[in-house]
KOLTIGU-455143 format. One line per 4 residues: their letters; for each residue x, y, z of C-alpha. Coordinates in Angstrom, 1 decimal, decimal comma. Layout:
% residues N
A	X:Y:Z ~ ... .
//
This chain:
% residues 127
XXXX	-6,3:3,5:-11,3 ~ -3,2:2,5:-10,8 ~ -0,7:3,7:-8,5 ~ 3,2:4,0:-8,6 .
XXXX	4,7:5,0:-4,9 ~ 8,2:6,2:-4,9 ~ 10,0:8,9:-3,8 ~ 11,9:9,7:-6,6 .
XXXX	9,1:8,9:-9,2 ~ 9,0:12,3:-10,5 ~ 13,0:12,9:-10,9 ~ 15,6:10,0:-11,2 .
XXXX	13,1:6,7:-11,4 ~ 10,4:9,2:-13,7 ~ 10,9:6,6:-16,4 ~ 10,0:3,5:-14,3 .
XXXX	6,3:4,8:-14,1 ~ 4,4:3,1:-16,6 ~ 2,0:4,8:-18,8 ~ -1,2:5,6:-17,4 .
XXXX	-0,3:5,4:-13,9 ~ -0,5:8,0:-11,0 ~ 2,3:9,1:-9,5 ~ 2,5:9,5:-5,2 .
XXXX	5,8:10,3:-4,1 ~ 4,8:10,1:-0,5 ~ 2,5:8,7:2,0 ~ 0,2:12,3:1,5 .
XXXX	0,0:11,3:-2,0 ~ -0,6:7,9:-2,2 ~ -3,7:8,4:0,7 ~ -5,0:10,7:-1,8 .
XXXX	-4,8:8,6:-4,3 ~ -6,5:6,0:-2,6 ~ -9,4:8,2:-1,2 ~ -10,2:9,8:-4,6 .
XXXX	-10,3:6,4:-6,5 ~ -13,4:5,7:-3,5 ~ -14,7:8,9:-4,0 ~ -15,0:8,6:-7,8 .
XXXX	-15,7:4,9:-8,4 ~ -12,4:5,1:-10,0 ~ -11,3:1,3:-8,7 ~ -7,6:0,7:-8,2 .
XXXX	-6,2:-2,1:-10,2 ~ -2,7:-2,2:-9,6 ~ -0,1:-0,7:-7,1 ~ 3,5:-0,8:-7,1 .
XXXX	5,4:0,0:-3,8 ~ 8,9:1,6:-2,9 ~ 10,1:1,0:0,2 ~ 12,7:3,8:0,9 .
XXXX	10,5:7,0:0,9 ~ 13,3:9,3:1,7 ~ 13,9:11,4:4,2 ~ 11,5:12,0:7,7 .
XXXX	8,6:14,0:7,4 ~ 6,6:13,1:10,2 ~ 4,6:10,5:7,8 ~ 4,5:7,2:7,0 .
XXXX	7,8:7,0:5,1 ~ 8,4:3,2:4,5 ~ 6,4:1,5:1,7 ~ 5,7:-1,7:4,3 .
XXXX	4,3:0,8:6,9 ~ 2,1:2,2:4,1 ~ 1,0:-1,5:3,2 ~ 0,0:-2,3:6,9 .
XXXX	-2,1:1,2:6,7 ~ -3,4:-0,2:3,4 ~ -4,3:-3,4:5,3 ~ -6,1:-2,1:8,0 .
XXXX	-7,9:0,6:6,2 ~ -8,5:-0,3:2,7 ~ -7,7:-4,2:3,2 ~ -9,8:-5,1:0,0 .
XXXX	-7,4:-3,6:-2,3 ~ -5,2:-6,5:-1,2 ~ -7,5:-9,4:-3,0 ~ -5,4:-10,6:-5,4 .
XXXX	-7,7:-9,0:-8,0 ~ -5,5:-5,8:-7,5 ~ -2,2:-6,2:-8,8 ~ 0,5:-5,7:-6,3 .
XXXX	4,2:-5,1:-6,9 ~ 7,0:-4,2:-5,0 ~ 9,9:-2,3:-7,0 ~ 12,2:-1,7:-4,1 .
XXXX	15,8:-1,7:-4,5 ~ 16,1:-2,6:-0,9 ~ 16,3:-6,7:-1,0 ~ 15,7:-7,0:2,7 .
XXXX	12,3:-4,9:2,5 ~ 11,2:-6,1:-0,8 ~ 11,3:-9,7:0,9 ~ 9,6:-8,3:4,3 .
XXXX	6,6:-6,8:1,7 ~ 6,1:-10,0:-0,1 ~ 5,8:-12,1:3,0 ~ 3,5:-9,4:4,4 .
XXXX	1,5:-9,0:1,2 ~ 1,2:-13,1:0,9 ~ 0,0:-13,6:4,8 ~ -2,4:-10,6:4,4 .
XXXX	-3,9:-12,4:0,9 ~ -4,0:-15,7:2,8 ~ -6,3:-14,0:5,7 ~ -8,3:-11,2:3,7 .
XXXX	-11,4:-12,2:4,7 ~ -10,6:-12,0:7,9 ~ -8,9:-8,2:7,5 ~ -12,2:-7,0:5,5 .
XXXX	-14,2:-8,5:8,7 ~ -11,9:-6,8:11,3 ~ -12,7:-3,4:9,4 ~ -16,1:-3,8:10,1 .
XXXX	-15,5:-4,0:13,7 ~ -14,9:-0,9:16,0 ~ -11,8:-2,0:17,8 ~ -10,9:-5,8:16,4 .
XXXX	-7,4:-5,5:18,7 ~ -9,3:-5,0:21,6 ~ -11,0:-8,6:20,9 ~ -7,3:-10,3:21,2 .
XXX	-7,0:-12,2:24,5 ~ -3,3:-12,0:25,8 ~ -2,4:-15,0:28,0 .
//
């Protein structure tokens, strides 16, 4: 499975969606596709992220927030075997997302290990 996340993926940017990719226009649809892939065994091969996902809806509305959700819930999707691209037109957000992706990939094994622990953030000692 390949996922293209963009709030305009069904209208203005529909032509941007590569053939055979599944579209998600918000976090709810993105999450459903990820969960479907795990349920059916259809491996996620690629994800393309937009950052600015439209108006506030009470859910995650920025690609960078959704990437963080992935890092906490499905960190294995950040392994280099999964092609991750950022197609956001927001240059500041794109650079932030690329920086976070680089960091998460450098620490992928720690992210995966943290997912298996009940409260990994409780382990951090603040001085």
